[in-house]
N, C-alpha and C positions, 0 to 999 in steps of 0.2 A: 541466553539460554544455552544449555548444552553440556554441563559437567555434573556428574553424580557426586554425592557427598563422599563416596568411598575413595575418590581420588584426592580428597582434601588432605588425607594423611600423607600421600605421596608428595603433594604440593608443599606441605609444611616442611617435610624433610629436604626437599630440593631447594626450598627458599633459603635455608641456612647455607647450603653449599654454594648457591648462585648469588648470594647477597652482594659480594664484591663485584661480580661481573654483570649485575643487573641494575646498576645505578642509572638513574635517569640523566638525560643530557640537559645541562643548564641552558637557558635561552641566550642567544647571541644578539637578538634585536635589542637596541638600546633602551627602548621604553620598557620592555619586559624585563631586561636585566636590572634596570633601576627599581622596578616594582618588586622583583625578587629580593634584591639586596635590602630593601626596606621592609621585607616580610609581609608585603601586601598581597602577594599572589596566594590563591587558595592551595591546599594540598594537592599534589599530583595524584590523580586517581588511576590505578592500574588499568591497562587496556582490557584485561580479562573481565573487569567489572562491567564493561559495556557489551561484551559479546558472549561470555560464558558464565552467566549468572546462575549459580547453584540455588539461589533463593527465589527464582522466578516461579510464581504461581499466579495464573491469570486466565481470563476468558471463560469464566464460569457459565455453564448452561444448565438450566433446570430440565429434568425429564418432563415429558408432557403431563404425567400424573403428579408431578411436584414431589415425588418421593426420593429422587436421587439428584446429585450434582455431578457434573462432568467438567473437567478443566484441563489446562495445559500445565505441565511441569516437567522437571528433569526426571528421566527414568534411565537408569544405567549411566551411560556416558553420552546420552543424546536426549533430544526432546521426546516427550511421550504424553500420554493421556492418563488421567486418574479419575476414579469414581468413588463416591462415598454416599451413604444415606443422607438426605437433606436434613433429617432430624439430628444428625451428628455434626452439623456445620460449625457449631461453636467449639468443637473439640480441637485442641491444639496438637494432639498426638496423632499417631498414624493408625490408630485402631479403626477398622472398618474401611480403610482406603485400599482400593484395588488399582494397580497400575498396569499400563499397557505400553510396551516399548515399541512405539510406532516408528521412531526415527523422524527426521525432518519432514514436516508436512508441506504440501503444495502452498504456494503463496496467493494464487488468485481464486476468487469465488469462495463459497462455503467450504472450509477445509475439514470440519468435523461437525457432526450433528446427531442428536438422538433420533432414533426412529420412533414411529408412533406407538410402538408397544412398550416404550419406556424401559426396554431391556437392551436392545441392540444399539450400537453406535457405528455410524458410517464415517470414514475419513478418507482423504484424498492424498495420494503420494505422487511426487515427480522424482523418480530415482536419479536421473542423470542430468536434469535440466533441459531435456529436449521437448518439454511441455506435452509429451504423451502421458498425461496423468492417468493414474489407475485408482480405482475405488476398492476399499477394503471394508469389511464389517467385522466387528468384534462383539462377543457376548459379554456384557458387563458382569454377568453372574458366573462366568467361567474365565477368569483372567489368564489361566494357563492354556486354554484351548487355542488352537491355531486359527488365526484370522481367516475369514472367507475372502479369497481373492475374487471379487465380483467381475472384474474386467481384465483377465490375464491375456490380453490381446496385444501382441507386439505391434508397435507403430501406430497405435490407436489412442486418440485423445478422448477421455471420458470425464464428465463433470457432473457433480451432484446437483439436483434441481429442487426436490421437495419431498416431504413425507407422503406416504400413502394414506389409506383410509384409517380413521381413528382406531387405535388399539391394535392395528395390524403391524406386521414386520415388513411391510412393503414400502418401497420408495421409488421415486422417479429419477432417472439420470439420462444424460445425452451422451452419444458416442458417434464418432465418424467411422465406424467399423465397415459399413457397406460402401461408403463414398467419402474419401478423405476430405472433400470440399464441403460436405453437408453433415449436420449433426442430426441423427435420428433420435427418437424418444424411446426409452426402454423403461421397464419396471422390474426391479429386483425384489426378491422375497427372501429375507434372511431366515425365515422359519424352514423353508424347503430348499434353500440355497439354489434357487432357479432364477433365470432371467428370461423375459419375453419382450419382443418388440411391440411397441404400442403404436407408433406412427413413424413415417419416413417422409423425407422431402422428395417429391416426385413431380414430373412435368416441368413446365417452364418456371424459371426463377428458383430461389433457394429459400427454405424456411430458416429464418435467422434466430428464432426463439420459440420454444414451446411453453405455453402458459397453463399453469395448474390453478384450478378454481378453488373456492372455499369448500366445495364438496369433495376435495382431494381427488379430482378426476381431471383429465385433459379438458380444458375449457376454451383455449384460444391458441393462436399462433401469430407470429409476425413473419410475413412472407414477401420477398421481392417479387414484383410483377414482371420482371424481365431478368435475363441471365446476367446482364451487365450490372456491376455495382454502380450505384447512383440512380438505378431505376426506382420508380415510386414503390413504396412499401405499403402493403395492406395489413391492417390490424383486423384479424378475422376471429369470430367467435363460433364455437361448434354448436350446431343444432342438435336436437334430440335424435334426429334420424341419421346423424353422422355427417351431414352436409355442413358447409361453412357459409357464414354471412359476414359482410364487410362492416366493421364498426367505424373505421377511419381509413382514409388513404393519405399517406404521409410523403411529402416531397423529400428529396435527397438530404438536405441539410436542416430539415425540421425534426422535431423530437415529439414523439408520443409514446411514453413508456408506461404500459399498464402495470400497476403494482398489486392490485387486487381485483379479481373478477368474481362477482357474486351473482351467478345466473338466476338462482332461485328468487332473489330479491330485486333482480333487475338493475344492478348497479355495477359500475366499473370506476375505480379510482386510478388516476394516472398523473404523471408529470408530463407537461407539454409546453412547448414554446410556439406552437402554431399560431400565426397571426400576431406575434409579439416578440420582443427581444429577449426577455428573461423567462426561464422555465418556472412554471407555477404548478400548484397542486389543484386538480380539478376532480369533480364528481360528475360522471356521465349517467344519465337516466336512459336505460336501454329501450324503454317503451317509446319515448319521444325523441331520443337522440340529443336532448338538450344537455348543455354543459354548464356547470356552476363552479366558479373559482372559490376554493376554500382558503387558499393562502397564497401570497405573492410578496415579492420585495422589489423595490425599484433599483437596487444597487447590484444584486447578485442573483444567480439562479438558485432556486431551492435545491438542496442536496437530495433529500429523501424524506419519506414519511414513515411513520411507525403505526402498526395496526395491532388490534387484539389477535390472539393466535388463531381463532376459528372463524368468527363472523364479525362484521361491523366496520364502521367508517374509521379513518385514521384518527388517532388520539393525539398525535404530535408530529412536528416536522423539524428538520434541521436546516441550517443555513450558516454560511461563514463569510460575512462581509470583511471581517478582520479577525476579531476573536470569534470563535464558534458560538452559535446560539441554538438552543433546543427549546422550541416553543410549544406549549401544551394547548391543544384545541379542547381537550377534556379538562375543564377547570378543576373538577373534583380530584382527578388523578394528580394534576399539577400541585394541588394543595397537600395531598398525601406525601408526594415526593419532597416537597418543601419541608414538611414536618420531619420526615426521615433525615433530611440534611441537618436540621436543627438538633435532632437527637445525636447524630454522628458527631457534630461539632461539640456538643456538651460532653461527649465521652472522650474527646481528644483524638478522634480518628481522622479528622480533617483539620489542618492547621489554619485554613482560611476558607472563605466562601468559595464554593466550587465555581469554575468557569461555566460548567454545564453538568447536569445530572440527568441521566436517561435510563430507562429500562433496557438492559442488554439481553435479557432472556426472561420469558414469561411462561408460566404453566398454562395449560389449556383452559383452565377455568378462570384465569386472570387474577386469582386471589393471592398467588405467590409470584414474586418476581425478583430477579437480580437487578439491582441498581448499580450503575457505574458512575461514580462522582469523580470528576477530574478537576483538581486544583491546579495552581500554578506550577506545582512540582511533583505531583503524584496522582495516580489513578487508584481509587479504592472501590472494590466491589463489595456489595452488602446484600444480604438476603432479607427481603421485606415480606412479612406476612400481613396482608392488608386487612384481615379479619381481626387479628389480635394486636396489630401494630408492633409486633416483635421485630426487632432489627438485629441482624447478626453480621458481624464482619467476616468476610471470606478471604480476602487477600492479606497476607502478612505485610507489615510495614516495609516499604522500600523507599521511604522519603529520604532524599539526600540530606546530608548535614547542612544546617543553615549556613548560607554564604558560600557554599561549594559551587553551585551552578548559577546560571544567569537566566533571567526571564526572556521569553521569546516575545518580541514586540512587533506588532504590525506597523507598516509604514506605507505611504503612497507619495508619488511625485508626478509632476507633469513631464512627459517626454517632450523632446524637441519639436514634435509636430502637434503638441497639445493633448495627446491621449494620456489619460490617467493610468498609471501602472502601479500595481500593488505588490507587496511582498512582506517578508518578515526578516528581522535582524536580531542578532544576539551579540552582546558586547561581553568581552572577557572581564571577569572579576579582578579587581585590584589594579587595573591599568588606567593611569591618568593620561588623557589625551589620545591621539590616534594610535590604533593598534594595527598589527598586520591583519590583512583581510583575506578570507577564503570565500569566493563566490561559488556557492553550491547550486548548480543549474539543473532544474528538473527535466525529466524526459517527456516523451509524448510526440510532438509538442502539446498534445491535447490533454495533458495532465495539469495539475496545479500543485503548488506547495500549500501546506496547511499549518495552522498553529499547532504547536506541541507543548506539552507540559515539560518543565525543565527537569526531566528525570535522566535515566541512563540511556541517552540517545547518542547517535553519531555526532549530531550537532553540538551537544554538550561536551563530548570528548574533545572536539576541536577547540571549543571555547576554553575548556580546562587547560589546554596546552598554550593558551594565550592569544588565540585568534578571534577577531570579530568574524561572524559568519552571516552571509547575506543570501537570502532566498528570494528570487525574483519571479513573479508571475507575469512574464513578458507577454506581449500581444500574441494571440493564437492559443493561449492557455484556456482551459475550460473553467467554467464557474462564474464568468463575468458577463455572460450574455452572448447572443449570436453575433452582434456587430464586433465585439472585442475578439472573438475567435476568428471571424472572417478577415479581420484586419491583418492576420498573419499570412494570408494567401500570397504565395510567391515571395514572401519576405523572410524565409528561413535563413538566408545568408545576408539579409539586409537589415530591415528595421527590427526584427527580433533580436539580432545581435546588437543593434543600437540600443534597444531597451536594457539589455544586460549591462552593457558598458556604461550607459547613463545612470543606471542604478548604482554602479560602483562609484561613479562621480558624485552622486547624491551622498553616498556614505563618506566620501572624502570631504565634501562641502559641509557636512554635519559634524565634522571633527571625529568621526567614528573610525575612519580608515586612514592608514598611512599610504599615500599614493606610490611610494617607492617599495612597498612591501605587500604586493597583491598576487594571489594565485587563483586559478580557475580549476574547478572540480565538477565533473558531471558524468551521468550515466545515460547511455543510449543516445537520444537526441541531445541530452546534456553533454555527452561525450563528444558528439559532433560539434557542439557549441564551444567546447574547450579548444578543439582544433581550430575552429573558425576565429575565436578570439585571439589565439596565438598567431594566426596568419594575418589577421587584419590589424593587429597591434594597436587597438584603440586605447590601450593603456600599456604601461611598461610592466607587463606581468612577469614575475620572477620565475614561475614554473606552471605547469599544467598537469592535471591527473585525469586521464581519459579512460573511463570504464565502459567497455562494450560500445564504443562510440562509432557512429557511421562515418566512413571515409569515402565511400563510393555510392552515391544515391541510386544510379541506375541498377547497380548490382543488388542492392538491398531490396528494391521494389520488385525486381524480376525474380527474386528468390524468396518472397514472403511465404508464410505458411499457407497451405491450401484452404484451411478453414477460416482464414480472415475474409470478411465480406465488407471491408471498408475502403476499397481501392479508390473510391471517389474522394475520400478525405485526403489521401495521398496526392491525387491529381490536383485537387484544389490548392494544396499547400506547396507542392513541389513541381507540378507539371505532369503532362501525359508522357510516360516513358515510351509509349508506342508511337509518338510523334517525333520524327527524326530531329527537328529543330529544337523541340523542348527537351528531348533526351540529351542533346549536345549541351544545352544550357545547364541541365542538371549536373552533367559531368564537369562542366567548367566551374560550377559552384561547389563541387565536392572537394574536400580537403586534399585528396590524393593528387588532384591536379595542381595544387599550390603548395605542396608539402615543403618545397625548398625554402619557403618564407618562414618556416618555424625554426627559430634559433634558441628559444628558451628551453631549459631542461623539461623533459616530458616523461611521465610514468604512464605506461599503457597496461591495462588489465583486461583480460578476456576469458570467458568460459568456452571451452572447446566445443561444447554441444549447443551453442547458441543458434536458434533457428530464426531469430528476428534480425540480428545483425551477424552475418557469418564471420567467423574468426579471421577469414582471409582479409577483411578490412584492416584489422589491427596488424596482421602479419605484414601487409603491404606498407603501412605507415612506418613500422619499426624497421623493415628492411631498407626503405628509402632513406630514412633519417640516419641509419647506420652507414649507408653508402656515402652519405654526405658528411659523415663525421660529426653529426650533431649529438648532443647528450640525450640519450633515451634509455629507459629501463623497461623491461617487458616481463610481465607476470601472467601466467596462464594457469587455468584450473581444468584438469582433465575430466572431472566429475561434476562440472557446473555448466549452466547455460547462460541465459540472459541475466539471471539474478544469481549472485553468490549467496547461497542459503545456509550451507553447513557451517557450524560454529568454528570449526578448526580452520576452514578456509577464510572465514570472515576475520578471524584473529590474525592470520597471515597477511591478509589484504590490508587491514587497518594498521598493522605494525609497519608495513612498507609505506603507507600513506603518512603515518606519523613521522617516520624518519625523513621522508622526502620533503615534507613541509618544514621540518626543523632545519634541514639543510638550506632550503631556498628562502624561507621567511624568517628563520631565526627563533622559532618558538621552542617550547619544551618538548622533550620526548621522554617517556618512561623507560625506554630501553628494552632489552630482551625480557620477555614475559615467560616465566617458567611453565605456564600452561601450554606454551608451544611444544613442550616435550611430551605432552600427554599422548598416549598411543591411540591409534584409530580403532 
């Protein structure tokens, strides 16, 4: 995402001038060199294709009245939004399309949404990466009008929550304007461009979440019963007189996540793991308090459920034991979706049976919906009219050429202590036998890696350069149940790192990876793991790439954002930073205390505005390695935070990664990319 078509002419002119200087670097790894000599490697895909895609059109959202479509595409020289009448969805031209140059949108939570009036669109921005997100609203019927800055409050974090009353221009959002440690609930009105406070967190404890009901009014809240994180949490529902009643009391490491509250019909639907290991989908009867399990799985937590827009029980749920699954509770809707897939396949829109197909946006009457079908190598969005069964393709084809990319395959193995660890592996095309390996370590640690289609992703870029890529859901990762997550307690520098190293050994034993050509790459906790792996030397890693990685655990925890309310998870995993003995242990387990043990080449990358892991962590690592005379490169971005989001910065980042890996692992590099010359 990121470049406008008007720059294509500039690029074409530059490409002729730069052709000689932009030649790719041939592989030096023996297996890759042999494969290239025999013509078995796929064509080298330019890096810009992965980060500056001028053909990117995705994320279609129907307006509540089903008359308009909203989506993400390139506008100007950056990302933006576009709107057109839904009746013109089949048009391939630009007639009727209105575009909005929003710039890069925020990454977390809902980043753009129709308001209930089907006219206004709210979107969320993070200008500098400091996570003080701001909300804007544009009028889809006046593309040249100035957006309304709903939350122009310096140093304040605001997040979009939900639409307001049907047909209105009102919407709910949260902001920590009054108290940086607590999120109050506000209502904005795009018609009058006014904001009012709806509710605030007062008294003992903190409100962790405000819950909007099916009547589009405040219906519930999630509230800590004490000021300390780790206190019990009350799920409370709002009474007609404004008072609150407790629906559930939840312990520190239990889950009860209300997804829909229907006070008029006396029902709540939620994901919960109370009294069990895995998260399940339940329906709660408010009159009796009884709970009925609607869906569960013995291997993994359920991810989420999907609901009709206005009223009603969930019609489907998602889970990911290996390959993702989307399971329909509404058999009739499931049959309609299956028929739409058959139609799409008969028209050649899908080259294989989709891994999953789900509604990604639904009109309020549920008769029109956007379906997102994901095959092994492409995501295709289609508009389905359930009354006429008319099916219209929305996304232009972005399917890679056959044989260009590699499938993402799930795997599992037994760790040395008997725990089953899952992950995903990608093998490079055209390579016979073991290949150089990049272990891509996810953050969190309470995140998890997921399956991806073999499209234009960072993983496929690495595979296209000749590397096998390994993603490991080490113990402590989310999604595999309570016991698996708690198995990571105090093991962040121990068995978690053992799981990562043993996964790499699994890849060696399977003939996938060359044990003499391995590198570690990671972001955030993954960046910490890069440093830990290089320090512990569980393998002969040739280099490491640390992006916003933790080097000093006490400093990170003592400087976390004030709006984070999950300190008990940190204490469970790392220890209590307020306890002198545990603080000393955390510092001893921090890479900065053992940095002299790193001898392999290291690339360090950090955003200057990172509030989760201060840039000082990376400054200290680089300074000490340079003092020791060790090989280290340092790249910083003045306008980024914990995530590198802007396409120009991503292009610079991945060019550095590409050349670093070519140097230490012997893979291919496409060399200088002329999009690097594009002006800001």
